[in-house]
LOSE-279344 format. One record per atom (N, C-alpha, C): residue number from 0; x, y, z. Coordinates in steps of 0.02 Angstrom, whole numbers. Layout:
! LOSE-279344
<NUM, <X, Y, Z>>
...
This chain:
! LOSE-279344
<0, <380, -509, -682>>
<0, <409, -517, -616>>
<0, <466, -565, -638>>
<1, <541, -546, -604>>
<1, <582, -590, -626>>
<1, <582, -658, -558>>
<2, <627, -706, -559>>
<2, <623, -742, -500>>
<2, <694, -789, -531>>
<3, <753, -769, -506>>
<3, <810, -802, -526>>
<3, <806, -889, -483>>
<4, <833, -919, -513>>
<4, <815, -987, -475>>
<4, <876, -1034, -490>>
<5, <854, -1094, -455>>
<5, <926, -1129, -421>>
<5, <912, -1165, -386>>
<6, <890, -1247, -414>>
<6, <864, -1288, -379>>
<6, <798, -1258, -315>>
<7, <744, -1229, -373>>
<7, <684, -1209, -309>>
<7, <619, -1234, -339>>
<8, <640, -1306, -374>>
<8, <576, -1365, -394>>
<8, <500, -1360, -332>>
<9, <522, -1362, -262>>
<9, <505, -1372, -204>>
<9, <447, -1307, -219>>
<10, <485, -1263, -220>>
<10, <429, -1188, -192>>
<10, <406, -1142, -249>>
<11, <421, -1161, -322>>
<11, <388, -1141, -361>>
<11, <312, -1132, -358>>
<12, <298, -1199, -360>>
<12, <194, -1201, -334>>
<12, <182, -1148, -316>>
<13, <187, -1165, -245>>
<13, <169, -1097, -204>>
<13, <163, -1015, -206>>
<14, <247, -1009, -255>>
<14, <260, -935, -283>>
<14, <207, -932, -332>>
<15, <231, -971, -388>>
<15, <198, -940, -440>>
<15, <101, -949, -425>>
<16, <82, -990, -406>>
<16, <3, -991, -385>>
<16, <-1, -904, -347>>
<17, <46, -900, -310>>
<17, <8, -838, -262>>
<17, <20, -756, -312>>
<18, <44, -752, -359>>
<18, <66, -713, -426>>
<18, <-10, -676, -403>>
<19, <6, -595, -383>>
<19, <-63, -548, -398>>
<19, <-94, -551, -468>>
<20, <-147, -523, -467>>
<20, <-169, -521, -550>>
<20, <-132, -447, -573>>
<21, <-127, -497, -660>>
<21, <-95, -437, -698>>
<21, <-7, -468, -695>>
<22, <15, -496, -638>>
<22, <113, -515, -661>>
<22, <87, -568, -698>>
<23, <141, -545, -726>>
<23, <196, -628, -747>>
<23, <257, -637, -756>>
<24, <271, -716, -716>>
<24, <348, -737, -707>>
<24, <379, -756, -745>>
<25, <443, -715, -735>>
<25, <492, -751, -780>>
<25, <534, -766, -747>>
<26, <555, -836, -742>>
<26, <573, -892, -713>>
<26, <671, -891, -749>>
<27, <697, -871, -732>>
<27, <792, -876, -746>>
<27, <823, -924, -710>>
<28, <811, -985, -747>>
<28, <856, -1032, -747>>
<28, <915, -1043, -730>>
<29, <950, -1051, -687>>
<29, <1025, -1028, -667>>
<29, <1073, -1094, -676>>
<30, <1050, -1149, -689>>
<30, <1090, -1222, -685>>
<30, <1050, -1270, -641>>
<31, <974, -1270, -636>>
<31, <951, -1324, -590>>
<31, <947, -1407, -622>>
<32, <957, -1431, -555>>
<32, <953, -1502, -572>>
<32, <893, -1555, -544>>
<33, <865, -1521, -546>>
<33, <779, -1533, -484>>
<33, <739, -1537, -528>>
<34, <725, -1517, -595>>
<34, <679, -1507, -621>>
<34, <637, -1433, -618>>
<35, <705, -1393, -627>>
<35, <630, -1328, -584>>
<35, <615, -1287, -651>>
<36, <643, -1299, -713>>
<36, <622, -1269, -768>>
<36, <545, -1293, -763>>
<37, <543, -1364, -798>>
<37, <474, -1392, -806>>
<37, <455, -1386, -752>>
<38, <471, -1377, -707>>
<38, <403, -1370, -655>>
<38, <380, -1287, -667>>
<39, <425, -1261, -649>>
<39, <386, -1178, -676>>
<39, <346, -1157, -732>>
<40, <342, -1198, -793>>
<40, <320, -1185, -864>>
<40, <252, -1220, -852>>
<41, <255, -1267, -809>>
<41, <197, -1313, -793>>
<41, <137, -1282, -740>>
<42, <166, -1215, -713>>
<42, <135, -1182, -685>>
<42, <127, -1126, -722>>
<43, <150, -1096, -773>>
<43, <131, -1055, -825>>
<43, <193, -990, -818>>
<44, <242, -1005, -800>>
<44, <298, -964, -810>>
<44, <334, -951, -847>>
<45, <370, -898, -875>>
<45, <409, -875, -950>>
<45, <456, -910, -931>>
<46, <517, -943, -965>>
<46, <561, -988, -934>>
<46, <625, -970, -980>>
<47, <677, -944, -924>>
<47, <742, -911, -985>>
<47, <800, -935, -937>>
<48, <807, -964, -984>>
<48, <887, -1008, -952>>
<48, <947, -961, -952>>
<49, <998, -958, -903>>
<49, <1047, -923, -913>>
<49, <1098, -973, -867>>
<50, <1159, -983, -919>>
<50, <1205, -1041, -898>>
<50, <1270, -1029, -848>>
<51, <1255, -971, -847>>
<51, <1329, -937, -812>>
<51, <1290, -912, -723>>
<52, <1345, -959, -710>>
<52, <1325, -963, -638>>
<52, <1318, -880, -599>>
<53, <1265, -861, -574>>
<53, <1273, -802, -520>>
<53, <1221, -778, -512>>
<54, <1188, -741, -473>>
<54, <1123, -711, -450>>
<54, <1150, -657, -492>>
<55, <1181, -625, -486>>
<55, <1172, -552, -545>>
<55, <1167, -559, -607>>
<56, <1198, -637, -640>>
<56, <1189, -631, -694>>
<56, <1136, -669, -714>>
<57, <1083, -719, -666>>
<57, <1013, -728, -681>>
<57, <974, -678, -669>>
<58, <982, -619, -634>>
<58, <931, -578, -621>>
<58, <959, -531, -693>>
<59, <1010, -515, -728>>
<59, <1003, -454, -758>>
<59, <985, -497, -831>>
<60, <996, -562, -862>>
<60, <976, -614, -899>>
<60, <880, -582, -885>>
<61, <838, -585, -848>>
<61, <776, -602, -856>>
<61, <761, -525, -845>>
<62, <791, -462, -824>>
<62, <756, -404, -841>>
<62, <785, -395, -937>>
<63, <818, -428, -962>>
<63, <835, -421, -1033>>
<63, <758, -442, -1057>>
<64, <764, -514, -1018>>
<64, <733, -552, -1057>>
<64, <638, -504, -1057>>
<65, <629, -471, -981>>
<65, <567, -434, -973>>
<65, <535, -385, -1043>>
<66, <480, -376, -1060>>
<66, <455, -332, -1097>>
<66, <413, -267, -1056>>
<67, <375, -291, -1000>>
<67, <338, -254, -953>>
<67, <400, -178, -935>>
<68, <337, -126, -919>>
<68, <379, -51, -894>>
<68, <419, -81, -839>>
<69, <356, -104, -800>>
<69, <396, -94, -732>>
<69, <416, -193, -724>>
<70, <469, -193, -680>>
<70, <491, -253, -650>>
<70, <508, -269, -610>>
<71, <498, -329, -558>>
<71, <492, -354, -500>>
<71, <528, -389, -482>>
<72, <590, -396, -445>>
<72, <628, -440, -418>>
<72, <618, -490, -373>>
<73, <621, -533, -373>>
<73, <580, -577, -326>>
<73, <637, -651, -313>>
<74, <645, -683, -244>>
<74, <664, -739, -240>>
<74, <627, -786, -241>>
<75, <639, -870, -282>>
<75, <608, -887, -311>>
<75, <596, -968, -233>>
<76, <611, -952, -182>>
<76, <625, -1006, -131>>
<76, <561, -996, -103>>
<77, <538, -953, -91>>
<77, <470, -948, -61>>
<77, <459, -923, 6>>
<78, <517, -882, 27>>
<78, <547, -841, 84>>
<78, <487, -764, 75>>
<79, <467, -758, 24>>
<79, <436, -689, 1>>
<79, <355, -703, -17>>
<80, <293, -692, 0>>
<80, <237, -683, -24>>
<80, <231, -646, -86>>
<81, <214, -676, -142>>
<81, <223, -613, -198>>
<81, <156, -573, -197>>
<82, <124, -573, -160>>
<82, <41, -540, -129>>
<82, <53, -473, -110>>
<83, <139, -468, -74>>
<83, <165, -412, -41>>
<83, <186, -368, -108>>
<84, <201, -397, -181>>
<84, <225, -348, -221>>
<84, <184, -270, -243>>
<85, <127, -274, -231>>
<85, <95, -229, -245>>
<85, <80, -157, -215>>
<86, <117, -175, -144>>
<86, <119, -128, -109>>
<86, <196, -84, -131>>
<87, <245, -121, -142>>
<87, <305, -122, -158>>
<87, <288, -59, -248>>
<88, <274, -95, -301>>
<88, <250, -76, -364>>
<88, <209, -4, -350>>
<89, <171, 11, -313>>
<89, <141, 74, -301>>
<89, <175, 143, -296>>
<90, <205, 154, -265>>
<90, <274, 204, -261>>
<90, <269, 222, -338>>
<91, <305, 165, -374>>
<91, <372, 157, -421>>
<91, <297, 185, -490>>
<92, <243, 175, -475>>
<92, <211, 169, -537>>
<92, <193, 230, -533>>
<93, <183, 272, -474>>
<93, <162, 335, -425>>
<93, <198, 393, -468>>
<94, <245, 376, -473>>
<94, <326, 411, -485>>
<94, <347, 436, -424>>
<95, <330, 429, -386>>
<95, <353, 432, -308>>
<95, <401, 412, -285>>
<96, <421, 377, -313>>
<96, <504, 324, -296>>
<96, <516, 286, -377>>
<97, <590, 293, -387>>
<97, <617, 263, -408>>
<97, <650, 191, -420>>
<98, <647, 178, -344>>
<98, <661, 106, -352>>
<98, <628, 90, -277>>
<99, <590, 66, -278>>
<99, <573, 19, -192>>
<99, <604, -59, -181>>
<100, <627, -36, -132>>
<100, <623, -104, -88>>
<100, <607, -142, -40>>
<101, <615, -195, -40>>
<101, <596, -240, 53>>
<101, <642, -229, 104>>
<102, <622, -208, 170>>
<102, <666, -225, 237>>
<102, <647, -279, 259>>
<103, <668, -356, 244>>
<103, <659, -406, 265>>
<103, <639, -384, 345>>
<104, <570, -421, 388>>
<104, <511, -419, 425>>
<104, <520, -498, 449>>
<105, <559, -548, 484>>
<105, <564, -612, 504>>
<105, <496, -642, 523>>
<106, <467, -682, 500>>
<106, <395, -695, 519>>
<106, <407, -757, 602>>
<107, <457, -771, 592>>
<107, <469, -832, 654>>
<107, <544, -779, 653>>
<108, <559, -842, 734>>
<108, <638, -853, 746>>
<108, <655, -888, 695>>
<109, <719, -895, 699>>
<109, <764, -930, 657>>
<109, <760, -937, 574>>
<110, <719, -889, 558>>
<110, <705, -887, 488>>
<110, <781, -850, 464>>
<111, <791, -810, 471>>
<111, <865, -754, 457>>
<111, <927, -776, 522>>
<112, <980, -832, 462>>
<112, <1041, -840, 531>>
<112, <1048, -787, 552>>
<113, <1095, -785, 630>>
<113, <1149, -723, 648>>
<113, <1197, -698, 591>>
<114, <1234, -762, 556>>
<114, <1268, -736, 528>>
<114, <1260, -682, 459>>
<115, <1202, -708, 434>>
<115, <1172, -666, 361>>
<115, <1160, -615, 384>>
<116, <1123, -601, 443>>
<116, <1097, -542, 469>>
<116, <1159, -505, 508>>
<117, <1177, -532, 532>>
<117, <1256, -484, 546>>
<117, <1280, -441, 490>>
<118, <1303, -505, 443>>
<118, <1323, -493, 376>>
<118, <1299, -396, 339>>
<119, <1222, -443, 319>>
<119, <1178, -391, 290>>
<119, <1191, -331, 348>>
<120, <1181, -336, 412>>
<120, <1191, -261, 452>>
<120, <1248, -215, 442>>
<121, <1287, -260, 408>>
<121, <1364, -216, 402>>
<121, <1368, -184, 349>>
<122, <1352, -222, 285>>
<122, <1343, -178, 236>>
<122, <1284, -134, 232>>
<123, <1224, -136, 264>>
<123, <1185, -101, 252>>
<123, <1221, -33, 305>>
<124, <1246, -29, 343>>
<124, <1285, 14, 381>>
<124, <1336, 50, 356>>
<125, <1377, 16, 286>>
<125, <1415, 40, 237>>
<125, <1388, 99, 195>>
<126, <1335, 49, 179>>
<126, <1280, 103, 121>>
<126, <1276, 164, 172>>
<127, <1248, 173, 220>>
<127, <1213, 244, 240>>
<127, <1270, 285, 262>>
<128, <1322, 251, 264>>
<128, <1399, 310, 271>>
<128, <1401, 312, 234>>
<129, <1378, 314, 156>>
<129, <1385, 338, 93>>
<129, <1338, 363, 70>>
<130, <1294, 372, 123>>
<130, <1223, 423, 94>>
<130, <1164, 384, 42>>
<131, <1181, 309, 68>>
<131, <1104, 276, 59>>
<131, <1070, 238, 94>>
<132, <1009, 297, 120>>
<132, <947, 278, 194>>
<132, <920, 202, 180>>
<133, <967, 156, 193>>
<133, <931, 82, 187>>
<133, <967, 39, 249>>
<134, <910, 0, 272>>
<134, <927, -57, 325>>
<134, <937, -106, 310>>
<135, <916, -127, 224>>
<135, <922, -210, 227>>
<135, <959, -200, 162>>
<136, <980, -257, 122>>
<136, <997, -280, 62>>
<136, <943, -312, 25>>
<137, <876, -314, 47>>
<137, <832, -365, 25>>
<137, <831, -396, -45>>
<138, <817, -451, -59>>
<138, <794, -484, -126>>
<138, <736, -472, -167>>
<139, <699, -407, -135>>
<139, <642, -405, -155>>
<139, <638, -329, -193>>
<140, <638, -319, -254>>
<140, <634, -239, -260>>
<140, <586, -229, -331>>
<141, <577, -157, -341>>
<141, <544, -136, -395>>
<141, <583, -85, -430>>
<142, <590, -71, -516>>
<142, <620, -9, -514>>
<142, <577, -6, -603>>
<143, <589, 29, -629>>
<143, <577, 27, -709>>
<143, <637, 11, -766>>
<144, <611, -55, -813>>
<144, <653, -95, -826>>
<144, <698, -78, -873>>
<145, <691, 8, -918>>
<145, <718, 22, -950>>
<145, <802, 81, -913>>
<146, <761, 117, -835>>
<146, <808, 120, -817>>
<146, <848, 88, -776>>
<147, <853, 18, -735>>
<147, <873, -24, -714>>
<147, <946, -45, -738>>
<148, <901, -42, -816>>
<148, <961, -53, -858>>
<148, <1019, -11, -890>>
<149, <983, 36, -895>>
<149, <1031, 103, -895>>
<149, <1102, 103, -840>>
<150, <1070, 91, -796>>
<150, <1108, 91, -736>>
<150, <1202, 60, -750>>
<151, <1177, 32, -777>>
<151, <1263, -15, -799>>
<151, <1272, -55, -748>>
<152, <1242, -107, -712>>
<152, <1257, -143, -659>>
<152, <1290, -212, -682>>
<153, <1338, -198, -678>>
<153, <1398, -260, -714>>
<153, <1424, -314, -661>>
<154, <1417, -331, -596>>
<154, <1423, -387, -565>>
<154, <1371, -438, -564>>
<155, <1413, -494, -586>>
<155, <1345, -553, -607>>
<155, <1350, -592, -542>>
<156, <1380, -594, -461>>
<156, <1380, -618, -420>>
<156, <1324, -602, -368>>
<157, <1354, -593, -310>>
<157, <1315, -596, -253>>
<157, <1306, -525, -246>>
<158, <1338, -499, -269>>
<158, <1359, -409, -261>>
<158, <1321, -393, -296>>
<159, <1277, -402, -348>>
<159, <1241, -371, -388>>
<159, <1193, -300, -348>>
<160, <1132, -327, -315>>
<160, <1105, -285, -269>>
<160, <1150, -222, -246>>
<161, <1185, -238, -204>>
<161, <1244, -173, -181>>
<161, <1252, -124, -225>>
<162, <1292, -150, -294>>
<162, <1314, -111, -329>>
<162, <1260, -69, -383>>
<163, <1203, -125, -382>>
<163, <1140, -69, -396>>
<163, <1114, -20, -357>>
<164, <1112, -36, -296>>
<164, <1088, 12, -235>>
<164, <1140, 75, -247>>
<165, <1199, 54, -244>>
<165, <1280, 141, -248>>
<165, <1255, 161, -323>>
<166, <1237, 109, -383>>
<166, <1229, 142, -438>>
<166, <1175, 229, -428>>
<167, <1109, 160, -406>>
<167, <1057, 236, -396>>
<167, <1061, 260, -345>>
<168, <1108, 260, -303>>
<168, <1114, 328, -250>>
<168, <1138, 386, -302>>
<169, <1187, 356, -337>>
<169, <1231, 399, -339>>
<169, <1208, 424, -411>>
<170, <1155, 418, -444>>
<170, <1111, 429, -493>>
<170, <1053, 477, -472>>
<171, <1048, 491, -414>>
<171, <1010, 532, -376>>
<171, <909, 483, -379>>
<172, <928, 431, -399>>
<172, <855, 394, -367>>
<172, <807, 407, -334>>
<173, <777, 405, -308>>
<173, <732, 406, -256>>
<173, <695, 346, -235>>
<174, <733, 321, -173>>
<174, <740, 250, -148>>
<174, <695, 240, -90>>
<175, <632, 196, -106>>
<175, <591, 200, -52>>
<175, <602, 124, -6>>
<176, <603, 120, 33>>
<176, <616, 59, 88>>
<176, <534, 49, 103>>
<177, <519, -19, 100>>
<177, <467, -47, 171>>
<177, <478, -114, 198>>
<178, <433, -136, 242>>
<178, <442, -184, 302>>
<178, <411, -241, 243>>
<179, <433, -284, 224>>
<179, <404, -342, 190>>
<179, <405, -401, 237>>
<180, <361, -433, 251>>
<180, <361, -515, 293>>
<180, <424, -561, 249>>
<181, <453, -584, 290>>
<181, <490, -652, 262>>
<181, <487, -707, 296>>
<182, <476, -753, 267>>
<182, <450, -808, 297>>
<182, <503, -876, 276>>
<183, <481, -945, 296>>
<183, <520, -994, 314>>
<183, <521, -1016, 221>>
<184, <594, -1034, 186>>
<184, <581, -1046, 144>>
<184, <540, -1126, 122>>
<185, <520, -1121, 63>>
<185, <470, -1202, 56>>
<185, <541, -1271, 74>>
<186, <521, -1314, 115>>
<186, <539, -1364, 110>>
<186, <588, -1393, 69>>
<187, <640, -1406, 80>>
<187, <692, -1439, 18>>
<187, <708, -1395, -26>>
<188, <733, -1326, 3>>
<188, <740, -1273, -36>>
<188, <806, -1241, 16>>
<189, <850, -1205, 2>>
<189, <907, -1172, 48>>
<189, <930, -1109, 22>>
<190, <914, -1074, 49>>
<190, <949, -985, 42>>
<190, <1047, -1009, 7>>
<191, <1033, -975, -45>>
<191, <1114, -975, -72>>
<191, <1154, -929, -47>>
<192, <1154, -899, 16>>
<192, <1171, -831, 34>>
<192, <1173, -868, 114>>
<193, <1119, -855, 140>>
<193, <1104, -851, 210>>
<193, <1107, -926, 250>>
<194, <1084, -986, 190>>
<194, <1088, -1067, 202>>
<194, <1150, -1074, 262>>
<195, <1209, -1069, 237>>
<195, <1269, -1086, 259>>
<195, <1333, -1002, 288>>
<196, <1360, -1024, 321>>
<196, <1401, -991, 331>>
<196, <1461, -953, 284>>
<197, <1474, -1027, 245>>
<197, <1522, -995, 197>>
<197, <1461, -950, 129>>
<198, <1412, -973, 108>>
<198, <1376, -943, 82>>
<198, <1384, -855, 108>>
<199, <1372, -860, 160>>
<199, <1365, -774, 193>>
<199, <1440, -751, 159>>
<200, <1496, -782, 182>>
<200, <1538, -773, 175>>
<200, <1574, -765, 88>>
<201, <1556, -795, 56>>
<201, <1557, -804, -28>>
<201, <1526, -706, -30>>
<202, <1463, -707, -14>>
<202, <1416, -639, -20>>
<202, <1450, -570, 10>>
<203, <1471, -595, 45>>
<203, <1542, -544, 82>>
<203, <1592, -507, 37>>
<204, <1613, -562, 11>>
<204, <1666, -559, -17>>
<204, <1651, -520, -87>>
<205, <1603, -543, -110>>
<205, <1562, -524, -169>>
<205, <1564, -427, -154>>
<206, <1520, -427, -91>>
<206, <1508, -368, -64>>
<206, <1578, -299, -73>>
<207, <1619, -342, -49>>
<207, <1716, -304, -38>>
<207, <1709, -300, -90>>
<208, <1720, -330, -152>>
<208, <1722, -314, -189>>
<208, <1687, -256, -243>>
<209, <1635, -262, -229>>
<209, <1592, -233, -243>>
<209, <1625, -124, -250>>
<210, <1625, -164, -184>>
<210, <1647, -72, -138>>
<210, <1736, -57, -165>>
<211, <1752, -92, -164>>
<211, <1834, -72, -169>>
<211, <1831, -59, -257>>
<212, <1791, -95, -294>>
<212, <1783, -57, -377>>
<212, <1744, 14, -366>>
<213, <1712, 30, -326>>
<213, <1666, 81, -316>>
<213, <1721, 160, -308>>
<214, <1759, 133, -252>>
<214, <1803, 175, -227>>
<214, <1848, 174, -257>>
<215, <1888, 144, -309>>
<215, <1929, 139, -351>>
<215, <1913, 175, -437>>
<216, <1839, 188, -425>>
<216, <1851, 252, -465>>
<216, <1828, 319, -442>>
<217, <1820, 333, -396>>
<217, <1802, 392, -367>>
<217, <1875, 439, -375>>
């Protein structure tokens, strides 16, 4: 399980102690200043450091470090319960899907801010227009490690999930979307995307750059 991490010390104990049996966590520290790497190590995680800032940079480094055939990617802020992962792993392990992703279902009002929800809905609609049958760009997903690396995703910022989905669809991947509970982040943590309008705008900028690059290659 790859967990991109930037200042998530308050959330990591809860996330790491909730790992299902047989799962091993790789925490990819992306420049934390709150002691996240030390907290992760104390709770049994393998800590890898990625000094280049960016969600995609952290995820890619985690994929390169991983040794398991199947790899899960999960936010480290406590908004997702890792015990939901086996249900996403199952179709990939059974070879009925090449990529399994979660569709966020907030567990309470106010968890998913309007600006983030609206931005996600817009990008998901653009994906469906391109033939990718998804309703969310959720940061929880499962696939085979070698296949993920072979896709050649180049974005190292917030556009990474979007480029991954576009490349996967173009490669004919069977994509399975499943509802997952999306809860409140641990106290003291904040989403780098939905936690502020500025973060959402930055992610939207990265998404737009990915779409322009894809269209430019056609």
